[in-house]
PLY file of the C-alpha trace (Angstrom):
ply
format ascii 1.0
element vertex 401
property float x
property float y
property float z
element edge 400
property int vertex1
property int vertex2
end_header
-19.16 -4.86 5.08
-19.22 -1.69 7.21
-21.71 1.05 6.29
-19.46 2.66 3.72
-22.25 4.60 1.98
-24.19 5.38 5.13
-22.75 8.89 5.31
-21.61 11.44 2.72
-19.20 9.67 0.40
-15.76 11.22 0.17
-15.80 13.10 -3.11
-13.62 11.44 -5.70
-13.27 14.39 -8.07
-11.33 12.75 -10.90
-12.69 11.26 -14.09
-12.57 7.46 -14.23
-12.79 4.84 -16.97
-16.57 5.03 -16.52
-16.54 8.66 -17.72
-14.88 8.00 -21.08
-15.83 6.26 -24.29
-13.06 3.76 -24.97
-14.95 2.03 -27.79
-12.37 0.80 -30.31
-9.68 3.07 -28.78
-6.14 2.14 -27.79
-5.84 2.58 -24.04
-2.55 2.67 -22.16
-3.18 1.44 -18.61
-0.55 1.95 -15.91
-1.05 -0.98 -13.55
0.87 -1.96 -10.45
2.26 -5.38 -11.32
5.17 -5.00 -8.91
4.59 -8.51 -7.56
6.86 -10.96 -5.76
8.46 -13.62 -7.97
9.88 -16.97 -6.85
11.78 -19.18 -9.28
10.45 -17.26 -12.26
6.81 -17.54 -11.15
4.47 -14.99 -9.56
4.24 -16.00 -5.89
1.45 -13.58 -4.90
-1.00 -12.37 -7.55
-2.97 -9.95 -5.32
-1.96 -6.88 -7.32
-2.66 -8.58 -10.65
-6.17 -9.55 -9.49
-6.75 -5.99 -8.29
-6.28 -4.66 -11.85
-8.77 -7.06 -13.46
-11.97 -4.94 -13.04
-10.42 -2.07 -15.05
-9.04 -4.43 -17.73
-12.42 -6.18 -18.08
-14.27 -2.85 -18.22
-12.10 -1.74 -21.16
-12.29 -5.10 -22.95
-16.07 -4.99 -22.72
-15.86 -1.76 -24.74
-13.66 -3.46 -27.35
-10.73 -1.23 -26.46
-7.18 -2.38 -27.20
-5.69 -2.65 -23.72
-1.98 -1.86 -23.46
-0.64 -2.47 -19.96
2.55 -1.03 -18.50
4.14 -1.47 -15.08
7.42 -1.52 -13.22
8.75 -4.52 -11.29
11.44 -4.32 -8.64
14.40 -1.97 -8.83
16.40 -2.70 -11.98
17.77 0.88 -11.81
17.33 1.80 -15.45
18.99 -1.32 -16.85
17.57 -4.38 -18.58
17.77 -7.15 -15.97
16.04 -10.40 -16.98
15.20 -11.32 -13.37
12.91 -8.26 -13.33
11.10 -9.12 -16.56
7.30 -8.91 -16.54
7.09 -12.05 -18.68
5.96 -14.28 -15.75
3.29 -11.67 -14.97
1.83 -11.99 -18.49
1.49 -15.76 -17.92
-0.20 -15.23 -14.55
-2.61 -12.66 -16.04
-3.39 -14.94 -19.00
-4.30 -17.74 -16.56
-6.49 -15.42 -14.44
-8.36 -14.04 -17.47
-8.31 -17.32 -19.38
-7.18 -15.53 -22.53
-3.94 -15.02 -24.42
-1.91 -11.92 -23.53
0.50 -10.29 -25.96
3.93 -9.41 -24.57
6.29 -6.72 -25.91
9.98 -7.03 -25.03
10.21 -3.25 -24.51
7.85 -0.53 -23.28
8.91 2.22 -25.72
10.58 2.42 -29.13
10.09 0.31 -32.29
9.32 -2.98 -30.48
6.59 -1.46 -28.33
5.19 0.54 -31.26
5.00 -2.50 -33.54
3.37 -4.66 -30.86
0.80 -2.05 -29.90
-0.19 -1.23 -33.47
-0.60 -4.96 -34.17
-2.87 -5.46 -31.14
-6.56 -5.65 -32.04
-9.69 -4.30 -30.26
-10.48 -6.44 -27.22
-6.91 -7.74 -27.04
-4.47 -7.21 -24.19
-0.79 -6.39 -24.55
1.67 -6.19 -21.65
4.77 -4.05 -22.16
8.13 -4.90 -20.57
9.25 -3.28 -17.27
9.16 0.53 -17.48
12.11 0.74 -15.08
14.40 -0.92 -17.63
14.77 2.72 -18.81
16.41 5.38 -16.60
13.86 7.86 -18.00
11.06 6.21 -15.99
12.16 7.32 -12.53
13.57 10.61 -13.89
10.08 11.38 -15.28
11.85 12.04 -18.58
9.55 13.95 -20.99
10.94 12.01 -23.97
10.06 8.67 -22.40
6.59 9.99 -21.51
6.17 11.15 -25.12
7.14 7.72 -26.47
4.67 6.00 -24.14
1.94 8.45 -25.21
2.43 7.57 -28.90
1.20 4.04 -28.16
-2.38 5.01 -27.27
-5.34 7.42 -27.49
-6.23 7.42 -23.78
-4.26 6.95 -20.55
-5.69 5.21 -17.48
-3.78 5.21 -14.20
-4.80 2.24 -12.09
-1.49 1.94 -10.21
-2.34 3.26 -6.77
0.81 1.69 -5.34
2.99 4.11 -7.37
0.66 7.13 -7.40
2.90 8.90 -4.88
5.78 8.84 -7.38
6.06 11.30 -10.27
7.45 8.93 -12.91
7.20 8.96 -16.72
4.57 6.19 -16.79
2.51 7.55 -13.87
2.68 11.34 -14.08
4.54 12.36 -17.25
2.33 10.55 -19.76
-0.83 11.81 -17.99
-0.16 15.31 -19.35
0.04 14.06 -22.96
-3.16 12.03 -23.33
-6.70 12.31 -21.94
-5.97 10.76 -18.52
-8.43 9.15 -16.13
-8.38 6.90 -13.05
-8.91 3.17 -13.14
-11.43 1.41 -10.89
-8.81 0.27 -8.36
-7.37 3.79 -8.09
-10.88 5.14 -7.50
-11.63 2.53 -4.82
-8.33 3.13 -3.00
-8.73 6.91 -2.96
-12.35 6.68 -1.85
-11.59 4.43 1.09
-8.35 6.06 2.22
-9.54 9.58 1.44
-12.78 9.01 3.30
-10.97 7.47 6.26
-9.14 10.76 6.70
-11.72 13.28 5.48
-14.98 11.88 6.84
-14.44 8.84 9.06
-17.18 7.19 11.04
-16.28 7.75 14.69
-14.82 6.43 16.89
-11.92 6.48 14.42
-9.03 4.29 15.58
-5.66 4.31 13.79
-3.14 1.56 14.50
0.45 2.20 13.49
3.32 -0.26 13.71
6.36 -1.24 11.73
9.98 -0.40 12.35
10.33 3.32 11.94
8.74 6.47 13.26
10.65 8.68 10.83
8.62 7.69 7.77
5.36 8.09 9.68
5.85 11.29 11.71
3.56 13.36 9.49
1.03 10.53 9.44
0.98 10.47 13.26
0.61 14.28 13.37
-2.26 14.20 10.88
-4.00 11.26 12.59
-3.69 12.79 16.06
-5.77 15.66 14.69
-8.39 13.36 13.15
-8.49 10.04 15.00
-10.04 9.41 18.40
-7.13 7.10 19.29
-3.79 6.23 17.73
-2.50 2.86 18.93
1.24 2.33 18.50
3.22 -0.91 18.31
6.19 -2.44 16.51
9.65 -0.90 16.41
8.06 2.56 16.40
6.83 1.99 19.94
10.42 1.35 21.15
11.38 4.90 20.24
8.42 6.24 22.26
9.32 3.96 25.19
12.89 5.29 25.16
11.55 8.85 24.86
9.60 8.23 28.08
12.93 7.68 29.80
13.19 3.88 29.85
16.30 1.87 29.01
15.50 -0.32 25.98
18.56 -2.60 25.81
19.34 -3.82 22.29
15.91 -2.83 20.89
15.60 -1.21 17.49
15.32 2.53 18.19
15.60 5.64 16.05
17.64 7.92 18.27
17.27 10.82 15.85
13.48 10.63 16.29
13.47 10.74 20.12
12.80 14.48 20.24
9.88 14.07 17.82
8.50 11.24 19.94
8.67 13.47 23.03
6.85 16.26 21.18
4.12 13.86 20.03
3.68 12.59 23.60
3.38 16.18 24.82
1.02 17.12 21.99
-1.53 14.45 22.78
-0.67 11.82 25.37
-4.39 11.09 25.84
-4.96 10.05 22.23
-1.67 8.24 21.77
-1.77 4.73 23.23
1.53 2.97 23.84
2.26 -0.58 24.99
2.03 -1.24 28.74
3.75 -4.62 28.52
6.23 -6.06 26.04
7.72 -9.35 24.89
11.51 -9.23 25.12
14.13 -11.66 23.79
17.80 -12.29 24.44
18.60 -12.43 20.71
17.15 -11.37 17.35
16.29 -14.92 16.23
13.18 -17.06 15.92
14.43 -19.41 18.68
15.52 -16.73 21.18
14.61 -17.03 24.86
11.73 -14.67 25.60
9.78 -13.23 28.50
6.93 -10.78 29.05
7.66 -7.73 31.20
5.78 -4.51 32.02
7.09 -1.49 30.08
10.13 -0.25 31.95
13.84 -0.87 31.72
14.81 -3.77 29.44
17.61 -5.95 30.89
21.09 -5.53 29.41
21.50 -7.53 26.19
17.73 -8.06 25.68
15.47 -6.40 23.11
11.77 -5.65 22.59
10.23 -8.01 20.01
6.43 -7.67 20.34
3.63 -6.07 22.35
2.51 -8.06 25.39
-0.89 -9.68 26.18
-2.02 -6.81 28.43
-1.43 -4.35 25.56
-3.23 -6.65 23.11
-6.21 -6.76 25.50
-6.23 -2.95 25.91
-5.97 -2.37 22.14
-8.69 -4.96 21.48
-10.96 -3.13 23.91
-10.31 0.17 22.07
-11.52 -1.54 18.88
-14.87 -2.57 20.38
-17.51 -0.27 18.96
-15.09 1.53 16.61
-16.60 3.14 13.50
-13.47 3.26 11.34
-10.19 1.40 11.82
-7.04 2.04 9.76
-4.08 -0.31 10.30
-0.58 0.10 8.91
2.40 -1.90 10.18
2.93 -4.98 12.37
3.06 -4.90 16.17
6.27 -6.91 16.49
8.88 -8.97 14.65
6.12 -10.71 12.83
8.46 -12.84 10.63
9.27 -14.98 13.71
6.21 -17.00 14.83
7.19 -16.61 18.51
6.89 -12.81 18.14
3.90 -12.64 15.81
1.31 -13.08 18.55
0.58 -9.37 19.05
0.14 -8.76 15.31
-2.02 -11.87 14.81
-4.32 -11.19 17.76
-4.76 -7.59 16.70
-5.56 -8.73 13.13
-8.29 -10.93 14.62
-9.66 -8.06 16.73
-9.71 -5.73 13.70
-11.55 -8.30 11.59
-14.15 -8.82 14.34
-14.60 -5.14 15.20
-17.63 -4.52 12.98
-16.03 -1.23 11.89
-15.12 -0.04 8.41
-11.62 -1.55 8.33
-8.81 -0.43 6.06
-5.49 -2.27 6.08
-2.43 -1.04 4.18
1.28 -1.83 4.12
2.79 -5.13 3.04
3.28 -6.79 6.42
-0.14 -5.86 7.83
-1.75 -7.22 4.68
0.38 -10.39 4.95
-0.75 -10.84 8.57
-4.42 -10.50 7.59
-4.01 -13.00 4.74
-1.97 -15.44 6.82
-4.71 -15.43 9.45
-7.31 -16.08 6.73
-9.15 -12.85 7.61
-8.95 -11.01 4.26
-12.66 -11.55 3.53
-13.59 -9.80 6.80
-11.69 -6.59 6.01
-13.59 -3.80 4.24
-10.63 -2.63 2.16
-7.12 -4.03 1.78
-4.92 -1.41 0.18
-2.46 -2.40 -2.56
-0.18 0.54 -1.79
2.13 0.96 1.19
3.85 4.31 0.63
0.92 5.73 -1.32
-1.50 4.74 1.44
0.68 6.43 4.06
0.84 9.63 2.02
-2.97 9.61 1.73
-3.21 9.21 5.52
-0.78 12.09 5.85
-3.23 14.20 3.84
-0.84 14.65 0.90
-1.77 15.01 -2.76
-0.43 12.15 -4.89
1.24 13.33 -8.14
-0.04 10.34 -10.15
-3.58 11.28 -9.13
-3.24 15.08 -9.41
-2.30 14.73 -13.11
-5.63 13.07 -14.02
-8.61 14.93 -15.49
-11.04 16.48 -13.00
-14.71 15.49 -13.17
0 1
1 2
2 3
3 4
4 5
5 6
6 7
7 8
8 9
9 10
10 11
11 12
12 13
13 14
14 15
15 16
16 17
17 18
18 19
19 20
20 21
21 22
22 23
23 24
24 25
25 26
26 27
27 28
28 29
29 30
30 31
31 32
32 33
33 34
34 35
35 36
36 37
37 38
38 39
39 40
40 41
41 42
42 43
43 44
44 45
45 46
46 47
47 48
48 49
49 50
50 51
51 52
52 53
53 54
54 55
55 56
56 57
57 58
58 59
59 60
60 61
61 62
62 63
63 64
64 65
65 66
66 67
67 68
68 69
69 70
70 71
71 72
72 73
73 74
74 75
75 76
76 77
77 78
78 79
79 80
80 81
81 82
82 83
83 84
84 85
85 86
86 87
87 88
88 89
89 90
90 91
91 92
92 93
93 94
94 95
95 96
96 97
97 98
98 99
99 100
100 101
101 102
102 103
103 104
104 105
105 106
106 107
107 108
108 109
109 110
110 111
111 112
112 113
113 114
114 115
115 116
116 117
117 118
118 119
119 120
120 121
121 122
122 123
123 124
124 125
125 126
126 127
127 128
128 129
129 130
130 131
131 132
132 133
133 134
134 135
135 136
136 137
137 138
138 139
139 140
140 141
141 142
142 143
143 144
144 145
145 146
146 147
147 148
148 149
149 150
150 151
151 152
152 153
153 154
154 155
155 156
156 157
157 158
158 159
159 160
160 161
161 162
162 163
163 164
164 165
165 166
166 167
167 168
168 169
169 170
170 171
171 172
172 173
173 174
174 175
175 176
176 177
177 178
178 179
179 180
180 181
181 182
182 183
183 184
184 185
185 186
186 187
187 188
188 189
189 190
190 191
191 192
192 193
193 194
194 195
195 196
196 197
197 198
198 199
199 200
200 201
201 202
202 203
203 204
204 205
205 206
206 207
207 208
208 209
209 210
210 211
211 212
212 213
213 214
214 215
215 216
216 217
217 218
218 219
219 220
220 221
221 222
222 223
223 224
224 225
225 226
226 227
227 228
228 229
229 230
230 231
231 232
232 233
233 234
234 235
235 236
236 237
237 238
238 239
239 240
240 241
241 242
242 243
243 244
244 245
245 246
246 247
247 248
248 249
249 250
250 251
251 252
252 253
253 254
254 255
255 256
256 257
257 258
258 259
259 260
260 261
261 262
262 263
263 264
264 265
265 266
266 267
267 268
268 269
269 270
270 271
271 272
272 273
273 274
274 275
275 276
276 277
277 278
278 279
279 280
280 281
281 282
282 283
283 284
284 285
285 286
286 287
287 288
288 289
289 290
290 291
291 292
292 293
293 294
294 295
295 296
296 297
297 298
298 299
299 300
300 301
301 302
302 303
303 304
304 305
305 306
306 307
307 308
308 309
309 310
310 311
311 312
312 313
313 314
314 315
315 316
316 317
317 318
318 319
319 320
320 321
321 322
322 323
323 324
324 325
325 326
326 327
327 328
328 329
329 330
330 331
331 332
332 333
333 334
334 335
335 336
336 337
337 338
338 339
339 340
340 341
341 342
342 343
343 344
344 345
345 346
346 347
347 348
348 349
349 350
350 351
351 352
352 353
353 354
354 355
355 356
356 357
357 358
358 359
359 360
360 361
361 362
362 363
363 364
364 365
365 366
366 367
367 368
368 369
369 370
370 371
371 372
372 373
373 374
374 375
375 376
376 377
377 378
378 379
379 380
380 381
381 382
382 383
383 384
384 385
385 386
386 387
387 388
388 389
389 390
390 391
391 392
392 393
393 394
394 395
395 396
396 397
397 398
398 399
399 400
């Protein structure tokens, strides 16, 4: 993989599981097991696999490993369809060992299960979001979680940007350190922003500019080029004065788009040609046109081949590439071409490549390119906040080295 250690490594200044003695201790590990389920089974175990190095590290020390996570948005109520039970079965299969499961994450059930668990054993607690106190970062819920263990490990990068009871609250009540996945994520994403190998190319797509304005601002200061695609690009195209038909546009972000274009038109690359369709469906009639006015009733669905070629050329000889967000309506095969070709170009670039955000990761996996990417991030929102240069509350609460 790219020469990640060839230059000064971004300083990860938090203690990790390697810095503590967990021998015979009870360790509460916040993992990110917010995985997709289909018919009561885990349909993508990427995030479960990502937690295994930390779990194995602790088991090797004969620690009692107590895992907690949220799943979905049950909004503080017990909703069986959001139970972590299928996750315990998936984890048991991956580790080839039996996993204990507690039907609650706090209170008598959790306490009994965790005191019964033996050194080297693994216990998974039920969904933390079955309690309203989780998202409220309720001190009482944090206190109850803390009673279950001697040490807290946060390995849930995907929720590190949220200050919840199981990510931030409990970290103030127990010796708290980072897991191995958290460390890896912060090193890659932190380094991409703090000390990238140049040329540093950032590729941003997805539907909305609004959620990524600060990211674009921060990256325009750091990256050599920011390549824009997806629905975000439509807002820029409209801001340049073109009629965009039925395209998805954020009208309340037009002024921001104009300011960004004025700030740094040279670094900001926008599509020069686009794929348009007469309907928002997989079977819609489509055509490729140069960027300009979109005919009445049509909409922009993907970047065109000329743009793909220009973006691919920008990637030749890049030192660091960060990609977040698809280039078009990637769910429809007819409009996934831009995203797929760019995924290929990123994988072949020879750069240190970092991909974050659900759809970009899905595109990389679908194309069978995951092995060629230096780092695939497990966190969408958290990765964006890192790229924005923000401090993540779930990380800030951990012990400094």
